[in-house]
C-alpha positions in Angstrom: 3.7 18.0 22.3 5.5 20.8 21.2 6.5 21.6 17.6 9.9 20.9 18.3 9.1 17.4 19.9 7.0 16.6 17.0 9.5 17.6 14.4 12.2 15.5 16.5 10.0 12.7 16.3 9.4 13.2 12.5 13.1 12.6 12.0 12.8 9.6 14.1 10.1 8.2 12.1 12.2 8.7 8.9 15.1 6.9 10.9 12.7 4.1 11.8 11.3 3.5 8.5 14.7 3.3 6.6 16.0 0.9 9.4 12.9 -1.5 9.5 12.6 -1.4 5.8 8.9 0.0 6.2 9.3 2.5 3.3 5.5 2.7 3.1 5.7 5.0 6.5 7.8 7.6 4.5 4.3 8.5 3.2 3.7 10.1 6.5 6.8 11.7 6.9 7.4 13.6 3.6 4.6 16.2 2.3 3.1 15.5 -1.1 5.3 17.6 -3.1 8.8 17.1 -0.8 12.0 17.0 -2.6 14.8 14.9 -1.5 18.6 14.5 -2.3 22.0 13.3 -1.2 25.1 14.9 -1.5 28.3 12.5 -1.4 31.9 13.9 -1.4 33.5 13.2 -4.6 30.3 12.3 -6.4 27.7 13.7 -7.9 24.6 14.8 -6.0 21.8 12.2 -5.8 18.5 13.7 -6.8 16.8 15.5 -6.3 13.8 13.4 -6.3 10.2 14.9 -6.0 7.5 14.4 -5.4 6.8 12.2 -2.5 6.1 9.0 -4.8 9.7 9.5 -6.3 11.2 9.7 -3.1 9.5 6.5 -1.7 10.4 4.8 -4.9 14.0 5.8 -5.0 14.5 5.0 -1.3 12.9 1.5 -1.9 15.0 0.4 -4.9 18.1 1.8 -3.1 18.5 -0.2 -0.1 15.9 -3.1 -0.8 18.9 -5.3 -1.8 21.2 -4.6 1.1 22.0 -7.6 3.3 23.1 -5.5 6.4 21.3 -4.0 9.0 21.6 -0.5 8.8 20.9 2.0 11.7 20.3 5.6 10.9 21.0 7.5 14.3 20.0 11.2 14.0 21.2 13.6 17.1 22.1 17.1 17.8 19.0 18.7 16.7 19.4 22.5 15.8 16.3 24.3 15.0 17.4 27.1 12.5 14.3 28.7 12.4 10.5 27.5 13.5 7.5 29.4 12.8 3.5 27.9 13.4 3.6 26.2 10.0 7.0 25.8 8.6 10.7 25.6 9.6 14.1 24.4 9.3 16.1 21.9 11.3 19.5 20.4 11.1 20.5 16.8 12.6 23.8 14.9 12.8 23.5 11.4 11.2 25.6 8.6 12.2 24.9 5.6 9.8 25.8 2.4 11.2 26.1 -1.0 9.4 25.5 -4.4 11.5 26.6 -7.7 9.9 28.7 -10.5 10.3 28.5 -10.0 14.4 29.8 -6.5 14.3 28.8 -2.5 14.0 30.8 -0.4 11.6 30.4 3.2 10.9 29.5 3.5 7.3 29.1 7.2 7.0 28.4 10.5 9.1 26.9 13.6 7.9 24.2 16.2 8.3 20.5 16.0 7.7 19.0 19.6 6.4 15.4 19.4 6.8 12.7 22.2 5.8 9.3 21.1 7.4 6.0 22.5 7.1 2.5 21.6 8.2 0.3 19.3 5.7 -3.1 18.2 7.2 -2.3 19.5 10.3 1.0 17.4 10.9 4.4 18.3 10.3 6.0 16.7 7.3 9.5 17.0 5.6 9.0 19.3 2.6 12.6 19.1 1.7 15.3 16.7 2.8 19.0 17.0 2.0 21.4 14.7 3.4 25.0 15.7 3.4 27.5 12.9 3.8 31.1 13.2 5.3 32.1 9.9 3.6 31.1 7.9 0.6 29.7 4.6 1.3 28.5 1.4 -0.4 
């Protein structure tokens, strides 16, 4: 598998962990010293959270009480640069909520991700989520 395919799969693994509420999987997505933040229009930036344990704790606490089913759809992968051991990729996010028999887009945005090899595998060393809309 090429580095581009592995990194695309990495973002899919992040989305799957979020959608399936399998937050322990985030330990395989982020580097041990990763940082994570969310920029929401009209609001203060959430984070940054670092290292990985703090990211996993934040995500788990933030979404574990939600009653709807969220779907994080990552598309339009754009590799800004990619070397042998590090790179940058952006991707479009569409965040969908499924509840009461209907699907609703709750926000869209961009993932800005820096990746690095850790223990021979691609991991996210930085993730900034830039949302287009606030959501609840």
